[in-house]
N, C-alpha and C positions, 0 to 999 in steps of 0.2 A: 243298364246297358249304355245309355247315352253318355252319361258321365265318363264312361270308361274310354270312349272314342276321343275324348278331349286331351288325354295325356299324350306326350310326344315322348316315348320310351324306345330306347334302341334294343328291346328284348325280343319280340317276334312280330309277325302280322297280326294285329289285333282282332280283325275279322275272322281269320282262321283259328284264332285262340277261342274267341266266343262260340264259333261254330263247334269246335272239337269238344270244348266244355259241355255243349248241349247235348251232343252225340253221347259223351260218356255218362251224363245224367240219365238219358233215355235208356241206354244199353244197360247200365248197371252191371252188377255180378253175372258171370256166365251161368246160366241155369244148368242143372245136372238132371233134370227130370220134369215131370208135368209139375210145374210150381206156380208161383205167383204170376199175375200179369198174363194168364192163359198163354204162356209161351210153351209149345209143344216140342218134344225132342224128336219128332218125326223128321224133322229138317235139321240137319247137322248145321252147327253155327261155326265150324272150324275154318272152312277156307276163304273164299273171296270175300265173303260177307263180313267176317269179323276181322279180317286183317286191316281194312281200312279204319275201323272204330279203334282197335288197339294203337295203330300209328297215331291217330288223332289224340287219343287217351295220353300216350306217352309225350307228345308234343305239348300237350295242355299242361301236362305236370311239370315239364321243363319249363314253360312260360310263366307258371304260378311260382316255381321257385325263384326265378329271375325277378319277379314282382315283389317277392318277399325281401329281396336283397335292397331295393330302393325305398319299400314303403314301410311304415311302421304299424304293426297290428294294433287295432282298436283305437287308432288315433287319425283325425282328418285335419286338413288345413282350415284356413278362414274361409274358404268356399265350400266346404263340405266334402271334398275329394279326399281320398286317402293321402296321408302325410308324407310327403318327400323326405327321406332320411336325410338327403344333403342339402336341403335349404330351409327346412324346419327344424326347431327344437335345438338342443344343445345348451351350451353355457350361457351364451349371449341373451337369449330369452329368459334363462333361468335367473340371470343376474337382474333383469328388469323387474322381476317379483321381488327379489331381494331389496331392491330399492323401496319399493312400496313398504315392506316390512319394516326396513330401519327408519322411515319417516313416522310409521305408525307408533314404532317404539318411542321415537323422540317426542311425539305428541302426547301420547298416553302417559308415560312415565314422567315426562318433564312436568306435566299437570299434576300427577297424583302424589310424587314425593315432595312437593312443596305446596300443595293445596291447603293442607291443614294450617300452615302459617298465615295463609291469605284470609281463611275462614276466620281465624282468631284475631289477628292483628287488623284487617280491614272491615270485615262483615260482623266483627265482635261477637262471635259466638263462643260458647264454652268448649273446653278442651275435649269433652266426652262427646258433644254433639258434632265438634269438627272431625273427629276421628270416625264417627258413624258415618258421616256423609261421604268421606274418603272410601271407606270400605264398601259401602253400598254401591257408589260409584264404579269401583273396581269389580265388584262381584257381579253387577249387572252386565258389565263389559264382557266377562268371560261366560256368563250365561247365555247371552245372546249368541254365542257361538254355535249353539244348537239350532237356532233359527237360521243363521247363515248357512250352515251346513245342509239344513233340510232343503233351503231353496236352491242351493248350487246341485245337490244330488237329484233333485225331483224335477226342478222347473228350468231354471235359467243357466245353469253350469256355472263353472267356476270363474271364467273370464268375465262375464257380466257382473256376477256377485262381487268380484274385487273392484271393479269400475264403479259400480253403483254405491256400494258402501265407503269406498275410499272418498267419493264425492260427498257423502253424507258426513263423514268425520272432518272434511275440510269445512264445511258449513258450520259445524259445531264449533271447531277451534275459532274461526272467523268471529261468531256470535260471542264466544268467551273473551276475545280481545276487545271487541266493542263494549262488552259490559264492564270490563276493567278501565276502559278509557273515559266513558261518560260518568260525570259525578252524580246525576240522577239516579244511576243504577246501583250506588253504593251508599252507605250511611255516612255522616259527616265525621271527619277524623276525630280520634279521642285519644288523649295521651295519658289517661288515669292508670294507676298501678294495677287496678282491679277491673277485669272485664266487664264485670257485672254494673259498673258504674257508667258504662258507655252505651249509647243508643245502638240497639241491634238493627240489623238489617230487617226491612219490612216484608210483607208477603209478595210484593211485586218485584222487587229487587232480588229475593231469593227464587222466585219464579223465573225470572230470565236466566239466573244462574243455572237452576236445575234444567232448564231447557238446553242450554248450551252443553252441560256435562252429559245429558243422556243422549244428545245427538251424536256426541263422540263416543259413548258407550255402544250405540248402536252400529256407528261405522266400525269400530274396533271389534264388535262382535262378527260382523260380516267378514272383514278382511281375515281375521286369526283363523276362522274355520276353513279358508280356501287357499291362502298364499302358499303354504308349504305344499299342498296337494297339486296345485297349478304348477310349482316349481318342479316337482318330481314328475309330472305329465311330459316334462319337455326331455325326459331321457326314457329310453326304451329298455326296460327291464329284461327283455329277452335277448338283448345284446350284450355281450360281456364287456366291451369297452365302455358303453354307456351305463351299465350297471354299477361299475366301478365310479364313474363320475356321479351317479346319484348318491352313493355312500358318502362322497365328499361333500355333496351338496347338503347333507343332513348336518354334518359337523360345521360347515360354513353358516348354515342357517342359524343355529344356536350362537355362532360367534357373531352374526350380524344382530341377532336380539342384544346381545350383551353390549356391542359396540353403540347400538342406539341407546340403551339404557345409560352407558357411561357417559355419552355426549348430553344426555338429557340431565343427568345429576350433577354435571359439572358446568359446562358452557351454557346449557338453558337456564338452570337454577340462577346462576350468577347473573345472567342479564335481567331475569325476573326481580331479583332482590336489589341490583345496583343501577339498572338502566330503567326498568319499568316493566310491570306485568304485561301491559299491552304490547309492548316490543317482543317479549317473549313467546306469548301465544300467538301474535303475528307471524312470527318466524316459523312456527308449527303450521300455521295456515299455507304460506308460501312454500315451504318445503314439501308439503303433501300435494299441493296444485302441480308444481314441478314434476314430482314423482308420478302422478297421474299422465301427465303428458308424455313422459318417458315410456310408461307403461302402455300407453295406446299406440305409441309409435312402433311398438312391436307386434302390432296385430297380424301383420303378413307373415311373421317368423314363428309364431307359436304354434304348437300342437294341441289339438282340443279332443278331449274325451267326451262322449255324449252322455247325457243325463241317464244313469242307471237305475233311478228309483231310490226311494229313502229306505234304508234298513229299519227305520221306525214302523213303517208300515208292515214290512215283513215279520216285525215281532209282533205287532198287534193281530196280526192274521193268524199266527200259531197260537197266540193266547185265546183269541176268540173261537178258533175251531177246537181247541182244547176244552174249553168250557162248554161250547155246545154239545161235545161227545163226552162229558164227564161221566154219565151214566153208564157207557159202553165199556164192556170188559175188555182189556188187552188181550191180544193173542198169545198163547203159550210160545210160539215161534216168531220172535220180532222180525226175522227175515221176511216176513209176509207183510210188512208195513210198506206204505206207497213211497216209491223212490223215483225220481225222473232225472237225476243227475248223472253225468258220466262218470266211470268208474274211478277216472283219475282225479276227481275233485269231489267225490263223496266223503262225507265224515263219518267215522266210525260211530255206530250206535253205541250208547253208553246207558248205564242203568241208573243214573242219578236223575232224579225229577222226572220219575216215569209218569207222572200226571201229564206232562206235555206230550208224552208218546202218543196219546189218544188223538192227536191232531193228525197223525198220519194212519189211523185205522181207516180202512176203505168200507164204506156201506153203499147200499143200492142208491141212497139218496144223493151220493156225491156226483152223480152224473145226470144230465138233462133227460127228460123222458123222451124226447124227439131222437134220441139215439146218436147225438152229435158227439158224446163223450167228452165234452168241454168241462174241465175241471175248475171248479170254484175255489180260489185260494183261501177264501174266508171258511171253506168247510173242509178241505182237505189239503194238507201240507206235506211236503216231502220229508224224509228222515233228516236229510242235510240242513233243510230250513229248521227243522227242530232242534237239531244239534247245534246249529249256529245260536240259536237262543239260548241253550244250555250253556255254551261256552261264554255268553255273555253275562249270563247269571254268576258263573264261577268267577267272573272278574271283580264282582261287587265288593266281596270282602276286602279285597286289596284297595279298591277305589275308596271304600269307606274309611279305612284306616290312614289314608293319605291326606284327608280333609283338613285335619287339625293342623298340620304342619303350616298350611297356607294361612291359618289364623295367627300363628305366630310370625310369619312373615309380615302380616299385615301390621304387627307392632312396630317394625322397622321403618315404615313409612308413615307412621301416625305419632304415637306416644314418643318413640325414640327421637323422632325429629323434633318434637316439643321439648324434650329433655335437653337436646342439643341447643335449642333456642335460649335456654337459661343459663347456659354454662359459657366459660371463657373459650372464644374460637379464634383469638388472635394468633398469627404466626408472624412475629415481627409487627409490621403495621398493616398487615392484611388480614381481614377478617374473614373465616370462611362461612358461606351461607349455610345456616342450619340444614337445609335440604340436601347439601353437597356431601354431608357426612356419609350417605349411602354409597359414596365412591368406594368405601371401604368394603361395603357389601358386594359391590360388582367386581372389585379387584380379588375378593375372596373367590367368588365363582370362576373367574378366569384362571386364578392361581391353582385352585383345585382340580380343575379339568385339565390344565397343563401338566401338572404333576401326575395325575392319573394317567394321562395319554402317554407322557414321555418316560414315566419311571415304573409306575405299578403295573401298567400292561405288559411291558417287556420282561419285568420280574416274574409275573405270574406265567408268562409264556415258558421261561427258563425253568422255573422250579415245578410247576405243575402241568405245563403244556396246555394251559387254557388262556384265552386272550382276556385276562382281568377277572373281575367280578361279573356275576350274573345280575340281571336287571333287579331282582328282588333283594339281592345283597346290597346294591347300590342304595336302594330305597331305605333299607334297614339303617346303613351307616348314616345316611342324611338324616333320618328321623332321631337317631341318638345324638347327633351333633347339635340339631336345633333343640332338644330338651336341655342339653348342658348350656347353650346359649341362652335359654331363658333363666336358667341359673345364674349365669354370669350377669344377665341384665338385672336381677333382683339384687344381686350383691352391690352392682355399679348405683342402683337407685337408693340403697340405704345410705351408701356413702354421700350421694348428692343431697338428699333430705337431711342429713346431719349437718351439712354445711349450710343449708337453707334456714335451718332453725337456728343455727348460731349465728348468722348475718341478716336474718329477717326474711320472711317469706314473700315480702313485697318487694324485694331487690330485683332489679330488672335482670342483672348479669351476675352471677355467683362466681366467686373467686375460687373456681374448680376446672381444671382442664377438661375441654370436651373429648379429649382422647381417651377418657377412662371408659367412653362407650364403644371403643374398638373391638374389644373382645366379643360383646354381644353381635355387632355388625358381621363380624368375621366368621363366628361359628355359625350363626343361621345362614349366611351367605354361602359358606362352604357346603353346608346342609342343602341348600336349594339347587347348587350346582350337580350335586349327585342325585338328589331326588327327582329333579325335572329331567334328565336324561334317562334315569331309570324308569320313570313313568312313562315317558314318551316312548322309550323302546319297548316296555311290557305292553302297553296298550295296543300298540301297532303290531308287534309280532305275535301276541297271543290272541289277539281277535280274529274272527273269521274273515276269509279274503273279502266277502261281500259287505263287511261292516268297518273297513278301516277308516272310513271318515267319521262314522259315528263313534268308533272308538277313540279317536282323536278328540271329538266333541265331549266324550265321556271323560277323558282325562282333564280337559279344560274345566269341566264342571266342579272338579275338586277345587280349583282355584276360586271358582264362584262361590261355592258354598262355604269354603273356608273363610273367605271375606265376610260372608253373611252371617257365619257363626261368631265371628269377632265382634260384629255389631250387636248381635244377640247378647253376647256374653258381657259386654260393655254395659249394655241397657240392664241386664239382670244384676249385675255387681252394683251399678250406680243405684238401682231401686232397692236392693237389700241393704247396702251398707251406708247409703245416703239418706235414710228415713229419720224422721223426728228432727228435720233441721240439721242434720249432721253433714259434713262436707263428703264423707264417704271415701273410697278407695280411689275413685275417679270423678272428677266434677269440674267446677269452674276454674281452678287454679291447681296444677300439678304440685305446686310447692305445698299446698295444703292437704293433699291427699296422701294415699298410700299406695303408690303405683308399685312398689316394691312387692307388696301383698298380691296385687294382681298378677305381676310376672311371676310370683312363686305359685299361684293357682295354675297358670299356664305351663309352668315347669312340670307340676305333679300330673296334670292331664296330659302332657307329653309323653311322660314316662309311662303312664297307663296305657296310652295309645300305642307306644313303641311295643309294649308285651302283647297287646291284642293284634298288632301286626305280625309279630314273629308267629303267632298261632295261626292266623290266617294264611301266611306264606307256607307253612308246613302243611295245611290242609289243601291248598291248591294243588290241582293237578293239570299239567300241561296237555294241551289238546293233541290228538293224533288223527293223521288222514288215513282213510280206510282204502287199501289197494286189493283186498283180498276179493277175487272175482266170484268164489262159490257163494253166491247170495240169490235168493228166491225174490224177485222184485215184481213188481207191476209196471210194466213199460208205459211210458207217457204215451197218451193217445190211444191206449188200448186196454180193455178190460180183461184181457187174458192174462194169466201168470206165465212167466217164462223162468225155465230153471237154465242156468248156465253152467 
């Protein structure tokens, strides 16, 4: 109440508004007989007594309507008051969050795409070891998105999460810049043809490098879990104008990601190779620091959403309650299951995963003995909560069949960069940095999305009356393109190895153009553009409303597990094919290996995964919201059953 008086709104007298709200609450609906609250019909409620209450209620309703015009539902300002639509949120605060994201992409991708050449050329590690370090670093970055999302949802909110983890990433890039500057933190230079002849980095040097990399990974995980959500918090989805702006924000968000990546693989990689690693990583630190200052400067302009609790806890509650009641028989009429959500947001009961329905079966033990009827969420869950968990489970087959794509993606920033480093990269007198070959990857993403947005969507609207492909169709096309991309990569490697054998495997630069690798970059890049947008749309649109943040984290874990699977696959292939003193498919020097066989293996796995995805997509059933009121429920806070 005290907070409300601090607002200076031209709507109505605030004291009168609060007084009328209290009257309306006390009076409630007009009783028609001897009912609740012991109000008798012996005294009519019609004339002088009820008229002032009705007048106050009407006035309070008008005041509430006026209040909704300037405030944003569910959002507060930096002082904790209801957010004013005219002074908070909108494009300017949202752009501040985009600035953080573009600097995060600049740092993470600028380090990742060129790290494998630093590990091999400066730290003197083998190609397989270097590739695994990069994929482990990227996998950890995306896996930590779950931690960042949990903290943001349950404890500190998105704003503080962004500020804290952006600072952590800045510290990590600063430490990485220092480690590449000091000679004591790297082994002595070596110009031998074989990396095995050079002194490798010792444990202390690798420890400092790992500390820097995983500080960056921690910062990336916290940022990526909250930046997009905090940006959309600046728009009111209940307002038509702002809802349209939110849709544009999503498209601009992915454009910003691609722009940051493009700057990383061109300008930043060139600075690292031609000017110095410390300069490149120092630029990352400075840019992130500036982005943090700009982000904090918008504190007074942001709209904030309160912590709503982690959906992971809700999932655990349903599972625990179902396990505890595993011996209880389900009722024949499922309408008698416990429900406490409003009809407008209830989720229709489904017959899949019936074992989870036991979490909604009401027993005498579900309420306290003292009669307070307080529900223990670890003992009894509503039908809607159970159905949310079921919906999350239904996403898992799609989730699982998109993991392998990110393993193929990992090859574009590891082994493909190593391939490029052995090939002719000259254009006139300018030598393209090996890490900058991924510019074709980013260009393929932007070109594919541009053609889809400007050509395919209008054609689909004209021919079929639908705005383009569905999210599952986009993922399927992307998976197929990536599988073809691995075939192209295998064929290109066959050609490169034939030249290496003809001119000697110890030759530093082979007489074969690096542009032979463009098809694999382009095909996998086009696949990523479709898969990323399809996955993001699928996991956000098909997830329960209360699990949007978790579903985004679930999507990002496909990237994490894809990178981890790449590391595992490289280790297995190296162990199996490199036994008995043999080089193996992947090893110390890719000129002596059979990277074409490794790419062929990934191509075969990709086509098998594509078929499994098609099966999973055909099995998947989209969710439905239940609006049917004829349902027997147990009302929250009462042990009595009510029929509607």
